[in-house]
N, C-alpha and C positions, 0 to 999 in steps of 0.2 A: 694472622698474617704479619710477617716481619717487615722491617723497613727495606730489606733487600730480597724479598720473597721471589724465588725463581719459579714458583708454581702457580703464579697468577694466570687466569684465563687469557688466551691470546687476544690481542686487540682486533676488532673487526676491520679497522683501517689503520695503517701505520701513520703515526704522527711524527713529523720531522721537527726535532728540537735542537737548538744550538745552545750549549752551555759555554758562557764566556768566563774564563778564569779557571785554572786547574789547581787552585789551592785546596785546602781541606774541604770546604763546603762544596766547591765545584766538583771534586772527585766523588764525594758522597752522593750528591744529587744525580750526577751522571750515571753512576752505577745503579742507583735505585731505578732510574728511568729506563735504562737498558734492560734491567731484569723485568720491568713491566711490559716490555715489548715495543718500546718507542725506538725510532730511528734517531740516534743521538750523535751529534758532532761536538767534541770538546775542543775548545780553541784557547790558546794561551800564548803570551809573549815570551814565556820561558820554555825550556825543554822539559822533558818528563821528570827529570830529577827534582824540579820545583825548588831549586835553591834560592830563588828570588822571592819566595813566598814568606809571609809572616809565620805560616805553620812550620816551616823548616827551622826558623830562628825562634824556637819556643822550647819550653820545658815539659809540656804536656801535663801540667798540674791539674788535678780534678779536686780542688779544695774550696768548696763554696763558703764554708765558715771562715776559712783563711782570708777570703776576699770580702767578707761581710762588712767590715768597717769602712771600706772604700767603694762599696757598690750598693746599688739600689736593691730592695728586697726581691724584686722579680728576677734579678740575675742569680741571687742565691737559690731561689726556688727552682729556677731552670737548671741550675747546677746539680741539685739533688735529684731532680727527675732524670737528668742526663746520665747520672751515675747508674741508674737502673737500666737505661737503654744501651749503654756502651757494650755490655757483654752480648746483647742480642745482635748488635752490628758486627762485632768481631767474630762471632760464631759463623757468620756467613762468608768469611774470607778464608781462602785456602792457605795463604802464607801466614807465618807466625807473627804475632804482634804481642807487645808487652803491655800488660794491664795488671794493676794490683789495687786492692782496696783494703790496705792494712793500716789506715789512719795516717795522720800527719802530726808533727810536733811543732809547737810554737815556743820559742825560747827567747830570753832577753838577759842581758848583762845587768848587774846590780844597779848601775847608773841609769838604766832605762826601765827601772821597775814601774815607774808611772805609766808607761805605755802598756806594760804587761797587765797592770790592774785595770786600766781603761778597757782593754780588750776583753778581759774576763767579765767585767760588768756589762759591757755592751752585748755580748753573746747571751749571757744569762737573762738579760732583760728583754731582748728582742727575738731570740730563738730558743726559748726554754724547752721546746720539744726535741731538740737535738742534743745528744750527750756531749759534755765538756768535762774533762777530768783534770783537776789541778794536781800536779806531781811535785814531790820533793826530789832531792838528789838521788836517793836510793831507788825511787820509782822510775826516774829517768834512766838509771843504769839498767834496770830490768828490761826496759824497752829498747834502748840504744846504749849498750855497755860503754861505748867510747865517748859518749857525751857527758857523762857524770862528772868528769874532771873539770869541766868548764862552766857548768850551770847548777845552781842550787834549786831552781824551780822552773817549771814549764807547764804547758797546757797540751794535753793529748786530745785530739779530735778523731775519734775512732771511725767515723764514717767517710773520711777523706781518702783520696786515692791518687793515682797517676797513670799515665798512658805513654807508651813509647811513640812520640810524635813522628820521628823519622821512619821508624819501622812501619808505622801505619801508612804514611805516604807511599812507601815502597809497596806495601801489601795492596793498597788500593790501585796503584799503577799496574801491578801484575794482574790483578783481577780484571781491570779494564782492558788490558792487552789481550786477554783470553776471550773477551766479548766481541760483539759485532760493532762496537763503537768506532767512530773515526776520530783520531786525535791529531790535531794540527798544532805542531810545535813551532816556537819562535815566530809566532804570527800575531803581532799586535793588532787589535781592533781599532780602526780609525773612524768608523761611522756606523750608526745604527738608525735605520729608517723604519718608520711604522707605515704600513699600508693597510688597506681595509681589512684584509683577511690574513695577512702574514707580515713577517719582519724581513728586512734586508740587512745583513751584517757584512760590512766591508772590512777586509783585513789586508795586511801586507804579507805577501807570500815570500818569505826569505829564501825559499828553495829556488827561486828564479834568479837569485843573486842581486838583482837591482831593487828588490822590494816592490814587485808588481802588485797592484791592487786587484783583489779578487772579491767577488760578492757571493754570499751564501743566502739563499732564500729559505725561510723556515716558517713553520706554523706557529712556533713559539720560541722566544729567546729568553734565556735566564742569565742575568748579569751577576756574576760572583767575583768580580775583579778585585775586591778589597780596595787598597789605596790607589790602584790603577784607574778607578772610576772617579777620582776627584777632579774637580773642574780646573782645567788649564788649557793652554793654546793647542796642545797636541791632540786633545780628545774633545774639542769643542763641539764636534758633531757626533760624538759617540755616547750620547745620553749621560752626560756628566752629573754627578751628585754634588751640588754646590755647597752643602753644609758639611762636607766630609773633610776631615783633617788627618794628618799622620801624627801618631804618638810613638816616640822612639823607645824601643826596647833593646837592652844590651845584655849579653851573656858571654860567659866563657865555657868551653868544654874542656874539662880537666881529666887527665888520667892520674888517679891517685891510689896506687895499690896498697898504701899504708893506711887508708881510710876505709872503714867498714860501717857504713850507714845503710839502713834497709828501707827507709821511708822518707818522704819529703820533710825538710826542715825549713822553717821560716824564722828568721831573726828579726825581732821587733826593734825598730830603730826610729827615732823621731824624724829623720830626714828622708829616708827611703825604705822601701820594702825589699828585703833581700831573701832569696830562696836558694836552697841547695836541693837538687833533685838527683837522687841516685839512679843511674842507668844500669847497664849490665857490664860485667867483666872489668870492674874497677873504674868505670867512667862516671863522671858527675857533671851536671850542668849547674853553674852558679850564675845568677843573674839578678837584675833589679827590674821590677815589674813595669815601671813606666818613667819616662822623662818627657816633659812637655817641650818637644822640639821636633821639627821636620827635617833635621839634618840627618842624613843616612850615611854619613862618612864614618871613618874609623873611630874607635873609642878613644876618648881623651886619656891623658896620663892620670888626671884626677879620678875619673870614673874607674879606671883600671885599678888604681891603688885602693880605692874605697871597697870595691868588690872583693879583691883578693885578700886585703887585710881583714875584712869582715869574715870571709871564709876561714882564714887562718885562726881568727878568734873563736870560731865555732869548733874547729878541730885542728890541732897543730900538725896533723899529718898532711894537711894541704901545703905545708911549706915545701915539701919535696915533690909535689905534684908537677907533672909536665903539662904545659898549656898546648892543647892540640888544636884549638880553634877559638877565635874571638869573632863574635858576630854582633852586628847592630842592624836592626830592621825597623821599618815603620809599620805600626798597626793601625788599621782604619777605625776612626771614631767620629761620631757626630758630636755636635756641641753639648748634647745631654748625655753622652757616653752610653746611649742605648742602641741595641741592634734594631734594624728596620727591614721589613719586607713590604715592598710596594708593588702594586699591579697597575700597569698602564696599557690597556688593550692587550696587545700580544707581547708585551715586554714585562718580565718580572725582575725586580732588582732586590738583592739581599746584600746588606752591608752593615758596617759599623759594629762588628763583633768585638772591637777594642782588644783588650788583653784577655778576653774570655773565650777565645775561639774553641779550644778543646773542651772547656768547661761546659759550654751550652750547645755545642754543635748538634747533638742528636735531637734536641727540641727544635732548633732552627730547621733541621732537615724535615722533621714531622710537619712543621708549618709550611715549609716550602712545597712539600708534596701536596699538601692540602690546597695551596694556591694554584699549583699546576692543574690539579683536577678541576678546580673551579673555573679556570680560564678555558680549558679544553671542553668542558661541559656547557660553557656559556651560561652558567648559573650565577645568581647573586652569591656573594660570600656568606656562607653560613657560619654559625658559631662553632669553632673548634675548641676542644677542651684546653688548648694552650693559648687561646686568645687573651686570657687574663694576664698572661706574662708577656706575650709577643703578638700584639694585634697586627693583622694584615690590613694595610691601607689600600684603598682603590682610588686611583686618580683618573679623572676624566680627560 
């Protein structure tokens, strides 16, 4: 049985479920629940395009070893498990999505050789079961012919991959539109109430013009709002998560017809982590993985210069690239930078995926489905095979 299996036996009684938040996890769990026969309402403050979500302002990197030096081991292991699950998920979607697992390259300039050597040592010592190939200039040229002019050495991680994040959001939207799901757009949630046997979700109906409050009663609510669930005055009654913070991510979308790279490239740098993710038809995403700031304003001149000059140092063809988009967005993170799934009676909250949303989403989805089944069956939480990486906490 797959995550999106459409051939599951029909439910004896229909369960009414509200999914709050239509980012990556919200769309994935909504589609899974619809295909299981549940009556699902998906509600979000944004429209269906989802351009306010962290998933939209992402590169779609599936690079667990590339993240290893800056992440806990459970994140790395969830990343490798998710690489196995992504093809299963994508196979259930009618629309085209972009996925490849052709490896990733880590490179560094001569002055940053210390970072290169530290990375190699760390991976060999901590993840010896995963292949890491050290390359010279000629070997780099064989993998990426246009990189050999800039780098004498690099690391090839053959198990790494990437996914088309925006293509996936569109494909999930189209799949949901074909289903029996109800999708409420531009409808921020302002209150979540727990009753004995159900939840009441209050939202602002923008379709009425004046933001009229409306209430949805449901058997189960699943909160996937990301940074929208952090504690502030506007959502004080909407089950806020008090330990949640925003971490700024910045990226450029470039059109660079003179650049021909086929796999993700990471540039090792002592101050920031820079990545270049090739998309299709000459487009590239260039970004830095994290900035400890909750400012979601436009990118600064300094950040812009650092990102673009670093991209140019990787490939001179980026000098003639056109800037199609500049984005900054906040990624949700708890103080320990770990994702969390918590169950409180008829409310399930999943959050804190940090910069690892696409990397670990399939495992998060598996655990979320497990939590839903637990709540609906009124059973104690049993041991899931993924609990060792992402335990489900039950709050009284």
